[in-house]
N, C-alpha and C positions, 0 to 999 in steps of 0.2 A: 663654770660654764659661762658666766657673764651674760646670761639671758635674763631679760627683764619682762615683767608682765605688762601687756599693753592696756588692758581694761582695769578699771578700779574696783575689782572684785577679787577677793582672796581665792587662789586656786583651790584651796581646801573646801570652799563652799560648793564646788562642783561635785564633791563626793556625797552631797545631800540631794537626793533626787527631788524632793519637794522644792528646795531652794533653786535648783537648776531649772525646773519646769517654770517656776515663778519668774526667773530671769529671762527665760525664752519668751514667755507670754508678755510680761510687762516691759522689759527692756529690749525685746527683739534680739536677744543675744544669739548669734549664729555660731561664731567661732571665738575661742579663747586663744589669743596669740602671744607667743613669747618671741622676743626679738633681741638681737645682739646689736647694741649701738655701734660697735666698731665694724660690724658686717651686716648692714641693714637689709641686704638682699636675701639673707638666710634667716628665715623665721620658721617657727614651728607652730602650726595651727592644730588645736583640738576642736573638732567639729562637735559642738556641745550636744545638740539633739541626738545625733548619731552615736555619741559616746554613751548615752543611756542605753543604747541597744547594741553595745559592742559584741555581745554574745552572738548576734545575728551575723556579724562580720568575722568572727573569730576563726571559723573554719577555713577561710581564705586568707587570713592575715599572714604577714611575714614578719620576721623579727630582724631589726637592724641594730648593729652595735654602735652606740654613740658614747664616747668617753667611757668605754668599758661597761656600759649599761645596755642591756638588751631591751629594746623598746618595740612593743607590738605596733604594727602599722597596717592599715587596711590595704587590701590588694588594689592594684590599678583599676581593675574592673569595677570593684565596689566604689572606689573614689569617683570614677566616671559617673556611675549611677547616682551617687549623692549630688554631684555637681549638675547633672541633668535636671534635677528637681528644682534648681535655682533658676531665676530668670535674670541673672546678672551677666553683663558683657564679659566681665573678668572670668567668670566660671566657664563661659563658652570658649574663651581663649585658653584657659587651663585644660579643657577637654581636648582641644586640638593638639596641645603640647603633649598631653598624656597619651593620646592615640599615636603620635609620632614616636614617643618612647617605646610604646608597646609594639609597633610595627614599623621599624625603620626602613 
């Protein structure tokens, strides 16, 4: 897959709720990003805090196939709600793009 981790934390650590909450609190970790150096525009973000509550999003999630692996992905509506909680310009831009995708 040639994707690399962007933050200096082992992805396996995110499976430990205590460690994850500690990273959120102490390091202000919001997203865990995987990127492909040969295609930098295509990255995969795991929204860390929301991933602890994935069951809340599971009923609306969809599955996409990537390299013959079925990956659960939050719905566009749920992603928009997550991004609305942020106060970042980038998230506002993402919301506009997601709304365009949703209602062309």
